[in-house]
C-alpha positions, 0 to 999 in steps of 0.5 A: 121784506117778503113779497107776500108780507106787509108790516103789521102793527099789533095794537092792544085794545085795553090798555091801548098800546102798541105791541110793535110791528111784525112781518106776517106770512098770513092774513089774520082776520077778526076771530083768529088768534095770534101768538106774539112773544109767548102771549096769545091774542084774539084779533078783534079788528083789522085796518088797512093803511094805504099810501098814494104812490104814482097816482095809485093807492097801495096797501102800505101797512096793516093794523091789528087790534087785539086783546089777550086771550087763550085759544079755546079748547073746544071748537066746531066747524060751521059753514066753513068757519071755526067757532068756539064751543059746541055748535049743536047747542042752541045757545052757541053764539056761532062766533070765533070769539064768544062761546055763548051767553049762558056759559061764556067761559065753558066748557061745553062738555057737561054744561047744565044749560046744553040744549040741542039745536032744532 
């Protein structure tokens, strides 16, 4: 095991099933995308599992709850975070997972609902 990596269990939310355990050299957070065995998943939730050892709790394992996804082709940087779609539109959700309510599948370019944020 790498010194900076922990066993990470990847769990598909619908249908609920484990996709297996992997060693990752980075820490995916909700909103990030993970490629595993040729499939792309969006990370929905991250849980830590600890073990009591010698009177101290130590991080033992990470569980990632994911759903099948496609990486968005349109992204914007907002306050240091990447969000899906054109963040200059007032309908943009400013989310790493959801584009907007009126055109969630996109694309933003040429969207008839586009309204510039004030």
